C-alpha positions as CSV (number, residue, x, y, z in Angstrom):
1,V,206.2,48.5,-43.5
2,G,205.3,52.1,-43.0
3,P,202.2,54.3,-42.6
4,K,201.5,54.3,-46.3
5,H,200.9,50.5,-46.2
6,V,198.6,51.1,-43.2
7,R,196.4,53.4,-45.3
8,N,196.4,50.8,-48.1
9,A,195.4,48.1,-45.6
10,H,192.6,50.3,-44.3
11,F,191.1,50.5,-47.8
12,A,191.5,46.8,-48.5
13,W,190.2,45.5,-45.2
14,N,187.3,47.9,-44.8
15,T,185.5,45.9,-47.5
16,T,185.5,42.5,-45.8
17,T,184.5,42.0,-42.1
18,T,182.9,38.6,-42.2
19,S,185.0,36.8,-39.6
20,S,186.2,37.6,-36.1
21,L,189.8,37.8,-37.5
22,A,188.6,40.5,-39.9
23,S,186.9,42.5,-37.2
24,I,190.0,42.5,-35.0
25,V,192.3,43.6,-37.8
26,C,189.9,46.3,-39.0
27,E,189.5,47.6,-35.4
28,A,193.2,47.8,-35.0
29,F,193.7,49.7,-38.2
30,R,190.7,52.0,-37.8
31,S,191.8,53.1,-34.4
32,E,193.5,56.5,-34.8
33,R,194.4,56.3,-31.1
34,E,197.1,53.6,-31.8
35,A,200.5,55.0,-31.0
36,S,202.3,53.6,-34.1
37,W,202.2,50.9,-36.7
38,T,204.3,48.7,-34.3
39,M,201.6,48.9,-31.6
40,A,198.9,48.1,-34.1
41,R,200.8,45.1,-35.3
42,R,201.5,43.9,-31.7
43,R,197.8,44.2,-30.9
44,I,196.9,42.1,-33.9
45,A,199.5,39.5,-33.2
46,E,198.5,39.1,-29.5
47,G,194.8,39.1,-30.2
48,V,194.8,36.8,-33.3
49,F,197.9,34.8,-33.6
50,G,198.9,34.2,-30.0
51,G,201.8,36.7,-29.6
52,G,204.0,35.8,-32.6
53,N,205.7,38.4,-34.9
54,V,203.5,38.5,-37.9
55,V,203.8,41.0,-40.8
56,L,200.5,41.5,-42.6
57,P,201.0,42.6,-46.2
58,A,198.5,45.2,-47.5
59,C,196.8,43.5,-50.4
60,S,193.2,42.5,-50.8
61,A,194.0,39.1,-52.5
62,W,195.9,38.1,-49.3
63,W,193.1,39.2,-47.1
64,E,190.6,37.1,-49.1
65,R,192.7,34.0,-48.7
66,A,193.4,34.6,-45.0
67,S,189.7,35.2,-44.3
68,E,188.8,31.9,-46.0
69,G,191.1,30.1,-43.5
70,L,193.9,29.0,-45.9
71,G,196.5,30.1,-43.3
72,T,198.6,33.1,-42.5
73,F,201.2,34.6,-44.8
74,V,204.5,35.9,-43.6
75,R,206.7,38.0,-45.7
76,N,210.3,36.8,-45.9
77,A,213.5,38.7,-46.4
78,M,214.6,38.8,-50.0
79,K,218.0,39.4,-51.7
80,K,218.0,40.3,-55.4
81,A,219.6,37.6,-57.5
82,G,223.0,38.4,-58.9
83,G,223.8,38.1,-62.6
84,S,225.6,35.2,-64.1
85,T,228.9,35.2,-66.0
86,R,230.3,33.0,-68.8
87,N,233.9,33.5,-67.6
88,G,235.7,32.0,-64.7
89,R,237.3,28.9,-66.2
90,D,241.0,28.2,-66.9
91,S,243.1,25.1,-67.5
92,N,246.2,24.0,-65.6
93,P,249.6,24.8,-67.1
94,K,251.2,22.0,-69.1
95,Y,254.8,23.1,-68.8
96,L,255.8,22.4,-72.4
97,G,259.0,23.3,-74.1
98,I,262.7,22.5,-74.3
99,K,264.1,21.2,-71.0
100,K,267.7,20.7,-72.0
101,S,269.4,23.0,-74.4
102,A,272.0,22.1,-77.1
103,G,275.4,21.3,-75.6
104,S,274.1,20.5,-72.1
105,W,275.0,17.2,-70.5
106,I,272.2,14.7,-70.0
107,A,271.7,11.4,-68.2
108,P,269.6,8.4,-69.4
109,G,265.9,9.0,-68.9
110,N,266.1,12.7,-68.7
111,I,263.5,14.7,-70.6
112,I,264.8,16.8,-73.4
113,V,261.6,18.3,-74.9
114,R,257.9,18.2,-73.9
115,Q,255.8,19.0,-76.9
116,R,252.4,18.6,-78.5
117,G,252.9,17.0,-81.9
118,T,256.4,16.5,-83.4
119,K,257.9,20.0,-83.7
120,F,261.2,18.2,-82.8
121,H,261.9,14.7,-84.0
122,P,264.0,12.0,-82.2
123,G,267.5,11.4,-83.5
124,E,270.2,9.0,-82.2
125,H,269.9,7.7,-78.7
126,V,266.6,9.6,-78.2
127,L,263.2,8.0,-77.4
128,I,259.8,9.5,-78.2
129,G,256.9,8.9,-75.8
130,K,253.3,8.6,-76.6
131,D,252.7,12.2,-75.8
132,H,255.6,13.2,-78.2
133,T,258.0,13.8,-75.3
134,L,261.6,13.3,-76.3
135,M,264.0,11.7,-73.7
136,A,267.5,10.5,-73.6
137,L,268.4,6.7,-73.8
138,E,272.1,7.2,-73.1
139,S,274.2,9.8,-71.2
140,G,275.9,12.4,-73.3
141,K,275.6,15.8,-74.9
142,V,272.4,17.1,-76.5
143,R,272.7,18.0,-80.1
144,F,270.1,19.7,-82.4
145,D,270.4,19.0,-86.2
146,R,268.3,20.3,-89.1
147,D,267.6,18.1,-92.1
148,K,268.3,20.2,-95.3
149,V,265.6,18.5,-97.4
150,T,262.7,18.1,-95.0
151,K,263.6,21.1,-92.8
152,R,262.9,18.9,-89.7
153,V,264.7,19.4,-86.5
154,F,266.2,16.2,-85.0
155,I,267.5,16.0,-81.4
156,S,270.3,13.5,-80.8
157,V,272.5,12.6,-77.8
158,D,276.2,12.5,-78.6
159,V,277.4,9.6,-76.4
160,H,281.1,10.0,-77.5
161,A,281.4,13.5,-76.1
162,Q,283.6,14.0,-73.1
163,R,282.1,15.6,-70.1
164,K,284.0,18.7,-69.1
165,T,285.6,18.6,-65.7
166,K,287.2,21.3,-63.8
167,K,291.0,21.1,-63.9
168,N,293.5,22.2,-61.4
169,L,291.5,21.0,-58.4
170,I,293.5,20.2,-55.3
171,P,292.0,17.5,-53.1
172,I,291.3,18.6,-49.5
173,A,293.2,16.6,-46.9
174,N,291.4,15.7,-43.7
């Protein structure tokens, strides 16, 4: 609060000098011998409010309420409110898609495809879950087949396929 507010306070408080509080405040602000606004404020606080730090706003409406004995008003620090946004939300990833490709070896219970809806349909030795996940019932090779009439893709597990093993391995002797 600077000297401009002191001048405004002069104007507002010169009109009302009914109580002792008003006379102390007016005397402090009328005095041109006061060193600064801080000194005037300190003098008011010591004389009226018992030595506390009090900031007196320069408005006649406040002065009328204060002189009626409704209490003292202290200005608080304010921070302007920030704006709001409608963004800032996202969902967790669902990790959908093909987990085992055609020709890969699979064990019973392994997931072949996680999907929403039935883009891929279950074939032989494949089970469909309640969320349309396709999983193997038997161990074997994964096979993708397309129905010529309905154009649907069926995923099957070929249980008669032989698992490839590496040949020409020499056992290590201890």
